[in-house]
GUDOZA-568665 format. One record per residue (C-alpha): x, y, z; residue in one letter. Coordinates in steps of 0.2 Angstrom, whole numbers, plus 5000, padded with zeros to 4 digits. Example, Ala and Ser with C-alpha at 12.3 -4.5 7.8 and 13.67 -1.06 7.14 Angstrom:
REM GUDOZA-568665
506249785039a 506849955036s 
END
This chain:
REM GUDOZA-568665
547946445173x 547646525189x 547446705182x 546046635171x 545146555186x 545346685200x 543946725212x 543346875202x 543146765187x 542246635196x 541046755204x 540646845188x 540446695178x 539346615191x 538246765190x 538146755171x 537746565172x 536446595185x 535646725173x 535646595159x 534846455169x 533546575176x 533146635159x 532946455153x 531946395167x 530646545164x 530446515145x 530446325148x 529046355161x 528046465148x 528246345134x 527146215144x 526046325155x 525146405140x 525146245130x 526446285116x 527146115120x 526445965127x 527045845141x 528945895145x 530245765141x 529145655130x 529745715113x 531445725106x 531745875116x 532245995101x 531146135109x 532246115125x 533846135116x 533146285106x 532646365122x 534346335130x 535346405114x 534246555113x 534346595132x 536246585131x 536246695115x 535246835125x 536346825140x 538046825131x 537446965121x 537047075136x 538647025144x 539647085128x 538647235124x 538647325141x 540347265148x 540447345166x 538647405166x 538047235161x 537547195179x 536347345180x 535547295164x 535447115169x 534447165184x 533347285173x 533047145159x 532547015172x 531247125180x 530547185163x 530647015154x 529946925169x 528447045169x 528247015150x 528246835152x 526946845166x 525846945153x 526246815140x 525646685152x 524046765156x 523646805138x 524346635132x 523146545143x 521746635136x 522246645118x 523546515117x 524946635110x 526146745118x 525846935117x 526347015100x 526847205098x 525247245088x 524147185102x 525247285115x 525247435103x 523447445103x 523247415122x 521947295118x 522547145128x 522047225144x 520247235139x 520447045133x 521046965149x 520647095163x 519047005168x 519846845168x 521546885176x 521146815193x 520746645186x 522046645174x 523446685186x 524246535195x 525246535211x 526646435202x 526846595190x 527946665204x 529346565196x 529546725185x 530046825200x 530746705213x 532546725207x 532446915209x 532946935227x 534446815225x 535046905210x 534947075218x 535747005234x 537146915225x 537447075215x 537547185230x 538647065240x 539947035227x 539847205219x 541647245219x 541947095209x 540447115197x 540647295192x 542347275185x 542647285167x 542747125157x 544447065154x 544947015136x 544846835142x 543146845147x 542546935132x 543246805121x 542346665131x 540746765130x 540946785112x 541346605108x 539846545118x 538746685109x 539246625092x 539146435096x 537346465103x 536846555088x 537546425076x 536846285086x 535146355086x 535146385067x 535846205065x 534546125076x 533046235069x 533546195051x 532446055048x 530846135055x 529446155043x 528946335044x 527546325033x 526246355046x 527246505052x 526446605038x 524646595045x 524846565063x 526146655073x 525846545087x 526846405078x 528446515079x 528346505098x 527846335097x 529246265086x 530646395090x 530346465108x 529646615115x 531346715114x 531446685096x 529546735094x 529746895102x 531446935093x 530546895076x 529046995082x 530047155087x 531047145070x 529447115059x 528447255068x 529947385067x 530247345049x 528447375043x 528047515055x 529547625056x 530847575043x 529647595028x 529547775022x 527747835023x 528047975010x 527547944992x 528847964979x 528448054964x 528147884953x 526847834967x 526048004967x 525847994948x 525047824949x 523847874963x 523448044954x 523047954938x 521847834946x 520947964955x 520748074939x 520047924930x 518947874944x 517948024950x 517048014966x 515147974964x 514148014979x 512447954973x 511947774980x 510447674980x 510147684998x 508747564997x 508147575015x 507647725025x 507747625042x 509247535048x 509247355043x 510447225051x 511847165041x 512246985042x 513746925031x 514146745030x 515846705023x 515746525019x 517346425020x 517946355003x 516246374994x 516446374975x 515146434963x 515146274953x 514246174967x 512746294965x 511446204955x 512546054954x 511745884955x 512645714958x 511645554957x 510045654956x 510345744972x 510745934974x 512345984982x 511646144989x 509746144988x 509446285000x 510746404991x 509946354974x 508146404981x 508946564990x 509846624974x 508346604963x 507246714974x 508546844978x 510046944970x 511346824964x 512946874955x 513546724946x 515246784939x 516246834955x 517946764956x 518946754972x 520446864973x 521446794988x 523346774989x 524446705003x 523246755017x 521846645010x 520246665021x 521046815030x 521246895013x 519446875009x 519046955025x 520147105021x 519447115004x 517647135011x 518047245025x 519347365018x 519047354999x 520947334995x 521847194987x 522847074998x 524847094997x 525747004985x 526646894997x 526246855016x 524746925024x 524047095027x 523447035044x 525447015049x 526247135038x 525147285042x 524047245057x 524047425064x 523747515048x 522347645047x 520847585036x 519247655031x 518247505035x 516447435034x 516347405052x 516847595055x 515647655042x 514247565051x 514847605068x 514547795063x 512847745058x 512347675075x 512747495071x 513647365083x 514947275073x 515347105078x 516546975070x 516346785074x 517546635070x 517446465078x 519346445079x 520746515090x 520846715090x 522646715086x 522446625070x 522846745056x 523046875070x 521246915070x 521146965088x 522347115083x 521647145066x 519747145070x 519947265084x 520947385072x 519547365059x 518347445071x 517347285077x 516547305094x 516947125098x 517846975090x 517046815097x 518146665094x 518346485099x 518846535117x 517146615120x 516046485111x 515246335120x 516146195109x 514646085111x 514845995093x 516445985083x 516545955065x 518145975056x 519346095064x 518246165078x 516446205082x 515146145070x 514346275058x 512646235066x 513146275083x 514246425077x 512746495069x 511646475084x 512746555096x 513246705084x 511446745082x 511146735100x 512546865103x 512046975088x 510246985094x 510847085109x 511547225098x 510247275085x 510547355073x 512047245070x 513347215058x 513847035061x 515246945051x 515146755052x 516646665045x 516246475044x 517446335047x 516646165046x 516946155027x 518846175029x 520146075019x 520345925019x 518545875022x 518945725031x 517545755044x 516245725030x 516945565023x 515545465032x 514145585030x 512545505021x 512645575003x 512945474988x 514345544979x 514745404967x 516045384959x 516945504970x 516645414987x 518145404998x 519045534988x 519345724993x 518245784980x 516845674987x 517145735005x 517145904998x 515445894991x 514745815007x 515545965017x 514646095005x 513046005007x 513246015026x 513646195025x 512046225014x 510946145027x 511746245042x 511346405032x 509646345030x 509446325049x 510146495052x 508746575040x 507446485049x 508146545066x 508146725059x 506246695054x 505846625070x 506546775079x 505546895068x 507046985061x 507346905044x 506347045036x 507447175045x 509147095040x 510147105024x 511046935022x 512546925011x 513246745008x 514846714998x 516346604997x 518046645003x 519146554991x 519346394981x 519046234990x 519846114978x 521546144971x 522746074956x 523045914965x 521145874963x 521045944945x 520745774936x 519245744948x 518545914946x 518645914928x 517745744927x 516445804939x 516045954928x 516345864912x 517645994907x 519245974896x 520946004902x 521346174898x 522146314907x 520646434904x 519346304909x 520246284926x 520246464930x 518546494924x 517846384938x 518846484952x 517246574955x 516346604972x 514446624974x 513846794980x 512046804986x 511146964993x 509546925002x 508747085004x 507147125015x 505647155004x 506647074989x 506947254984x 508247184971x 508147014964x 508746914949x 510346854942x 511746974938x 513146894927x 514247044927x 516146994929x 516747054947x 517847004961x 517747004981x 518447174980x 516747234973x 515747174988x 516147324999x 515547454985x 514047354982x 513547365001x 513947555001x 512747574986x 511347474994x 511547555012x 511947725006x 513547745015x 514847885013x 516547815007x 517747934999x 518747804991x 518347634984x 519547534973x 518147414968x 516547444959x 514747424964x 514047264955x 512347354952x 513247484941x 513847474923x 515647514927x 516847374931x 516547214923x 518147134926x 519147054941x 520947064944x 521846914952x 523346964964x 524546884952x 524047004938x 522946894928x 521246974923x 519446904920x 518547004907x 516746974901x 517346884885x 519246854889x 520446794902x 522246864903x 523546734910x 524846854917x 526146714920x 526046664902x 525646834894x 524246744884x 522446804882x 521046674880x 519346684873x 518346624888x 517146534878x 518046454864x 519746434875x 520646494859x 522146614861x 521646794856x 522846914848x 523147064861x 522747224852x 523347394857x 521647434865x 521647264874x 523447284880x 522947464887x 521447394895x 522447254903x 523747384910x 522347494917x 521647354927x 523347304933x 523547474940x 522247444953x 523547324960x 524847454962x 523647584969x 523147464982x 524947414986x 525447594988x 523947634999x 524447485010x 526347505011x 526247685014x 524747675026x 523947815016x 522247815026x 523347885039x 524048015027x 523348185028x 523848235011x 523048085003x 521448105014x 521248275008x 521448234990x 520148104990x 518948205001x 519048364988x 518648254973x 
END
């Protein structure tokens, strides 16, 4: 027994224990100082246990992996990781989330917080470094004991603690609902701790950035080549305006097309949008094409003109990819590109993604005066007012305004004064009230543009980002719209309105060509006369296209709907099943190829590939 507890063992294991305690205190402090967790010791303390187990796992790994040199590595790790935690703290107090590699990779966090660093730093943050003199002093004083090679007995103890820590962490974390992790990485840190968060971030970034081959294989080259051959580049555009016009795009949360012209109890749900679309250019057959990224996917479709990934979100999977974005095209023309959203900047990783897309600024909840809250955050009316205030300072501007008030579950509108009988006190009733509120907020925005004298110098585009009511509300939706319960009927109403309000009304009227959100960018390129060498979608002002591909491979045509999951083709009017002829089968496969082309471009980061760029430039 004595040989297991000699002076050497006690000194070295006291050092290891001290490192584990030090690391735990630091991550514990971070968890609360940036608000990932609330008041300490008031909950079931699950996060405390997870922080302890993850701290032990890291310390035991270092002790096992570096053996005699572990002391050097412990000191280096302590300095570097303490500095990282301090940066996490400064950034987290501003954005509510620790730093992620995409942010560091773009060196953008320096600009984000440098002006506020003095106010963000607190003297208690010295906790990250207060242990350093003691660790160095202890290591120097007991160096002859600490720098000896680990005995077999020590390694067994470290290995047992290492494995137990991993097992206990996994057991404790097993019941945590990780659904929210898919679209808000902050919840990973909130639920599982900052050590797990950084480990997850490193693995995720490495896998997507470095472990995926960026060279196209022969099959991928063939798919890309065939697509390019079938879609020769067209340089002519409408280019409607000789002078620069501001571009204001309003992406409206959960706005579906069926609410346009809809009346309930004699009251129009969207009176202003009804009037606006009748006097401007309106596309009535536009389907949303979002997938797991929902609102973020809609932003990606608009700005990049590629489809979202089949699983996950581009914003997290490929945040540093090179794109040919709308904002970059307009920046080259002398515009200032601005993005606005009234929620936290870390939501959907926007603070990293919008910078990468070429936006000059991304203004989020942290920079708005939250003077009125409706729903998740700042009201649409206040959001519009403050966004226009900022945009006016940067003419000509491209401003993307992403609304939030009409976000599911619409509880904020349950008491709004609108008669939605017989759907009062139901989700669909609150949804209609929420859309009515958004409609009136947009009306106020147009009045503001008119009052400022810039309405006639501004192209305004309005569209919905995705469905607002899902299958759990199907019965009420079908009742509201007097539709029968049929698979094709449900998918037919998954449209979003798309309005182009152009200065001088150069184009107006209703266009019932079938399209998707991926076609908005080509249409803007057509109207503004921009030079884009590769567009996957089609201008809605041209004859080509007349279809919309969903992320799951289902396809909307003018007369048909192909349900990819069932392998069934429906006549979209009669709802009857249609025999798939060879010509229709070929057309379906050709449309599905769009998804494959998009996936290859995203996965292989082809806009950063000189071979691909030279091919599309030479067409």
